[in-house]
N, C-alpha and C positions, 0 to 999 in steps of 0.2 A: 504494500500500500504506500501511497505517496505521503510526504510530510503533511500536506494540506488535508489529507483524509484521516491522518492519525489523531488520536485523542489530544495529544499535546499541540499538534498543529491547529486543530479546531479550537482548542482553548486559547491559544495565542491569538488567533483571529478575532475571537470575542473580546479578549482583554486588551488588545492593542500591543504596541511595541514597548511602551514605557513601563508597564507593570512587571514587578518581580513575581514569577510564578514558581510554585513548588513542582519539581519534576521527580517522580518516583520511578526508579528503574533498577536495572541489574547490570553488573559488569562481570565478565567471566574470564579467568586466567586458565587457559588450557596448557597443561604440561604433559609432554610425552614421557615414555619410559627412559629416554636418554637425558631428561632434565631440560629439554628445550621448551621454549615458550612460543605459542602461536600469536603472531601479530598480524594485523591488517593495516594496509595503508588506506586511510579514509579518503573517500572521493570528495568530501565537502571541504576539507582543509589541508589535505596532503600530509597529515601527520600519521606516523605509525602509532597504533593503539591496540588495546585488547578489545575483543568484541563487547559491545555494550549498547544499551538503548533504553528507551522509556517503556513503561507498562502501557498496555491498552486496556480499555474497559473489559472486565471479565477475566483478565490474566491473574494468575498467582505470580509472585515474584520469581518462583522457579520456572514457571512457564515462560515468563518474560526472558529469563536468561537463556533458556533452550531456544526460543524463537529467534532471539537476536544473534546467537552463535550461528544458527542455521542460515538466517538471512545473509549474514556477512561472510560465511565461510563454506557453506554446504555441509558442515558437520553437525551432528545431533548429539549433544552431551548425554551420556547415560549414567555417569557417576559424578554427582555434584555435591560439594560440601560448602555450605555457607560459612564464611570465615570472618565477615565484618559487615557492619552497617555504617555508612558515612552520611552524616546529616548535619544540619545546623548552619549557622552563619559562616563558619569556616569553609563550607562547601558550596559557596555561592559564586557563580561566575557568569560572565557575559560572553556570548558567542560572537562569531564574525558578522552576524546580522544585527548586532546591538541588542539582542534579547537576553535578559538576565534571569537566571534560574537559581533557586536554592534547591540543591539536590538532596535526595534521600535515596541512596544507592546501596543495594545489597551486593557485596562482592563474594563471588563463588570461585572455588578451585575445582576444575574438572580434570579428571585423570583417565576417563574413558569416554569414547564416543563411537558413533557409527558414521558411515559415509565417506566420501572422497573430498579432499580439499579443493575448493574452487577459489582461484586467485583473483577473479574479477567478478564483481556483482554490482548492483545499483549503488551500493554503499561503500564499495572498496575497489581500489585500482590494482592492488597487489596483496598477497598474503604469503606467509612463510613461517617456518620454524627457526627459532634463533636461540643460540646459547645465551643465557642471561648475562654473561660477561662481554658479549659482543652484539649488543642490540643496535638496530639501525637508528639513524637520525635523519631528519628531525622526528622526535616522538613526543607524544602527549605526556605531560607530567604525571598523568594517571597511571602510566605503565610502571614507573619506578615506585610510586606509592603502592600500587597493587602488589608488586613483587616484595616490598618490605612487609606488607600485611601477610602474604603467604609465608615468608620466612618467620615472622613472629608467631603465626598460628602453629607452624610445624615445630617451633622451638618450645612453645609453652602450652599448646593445645587450647589456648584461650580465644574465644570469640570476642572481637573488639566491637564496641558500639560507641561511635564518636558523634 
């Protein structure tokens, strides 16, 4: 579905450009058995990122994560572990269209999936598996934050709620 047809696109159209909106969504770090991380190169801003996006009406947050990964990579996660919720004023940002959102994002770690990787979609111009020590640039700051969350979760077993 297009941005204009999405829940957040329709909400933005009603609220106008100046209002800060809350965006509820999911971000998914896919890690293969060699420790590599799947990144997509976003078609809207050219940054490398982990698959992510906003919930649609009727979605659970898990369904949102699975749908976003599938839309952006052609893969369907089958083993998802929620590791963090990021919310509040510290997670407010303005996109390239001047729209400001306060995010409420559940971060998942995926270690199993089905399907074949698609490197180009409506939302991505490239995709690939990368060693965490050799990630491509330019990349979204959310990539490094997500990898720190995965590291912390694996070290402590603690779910983080910020």
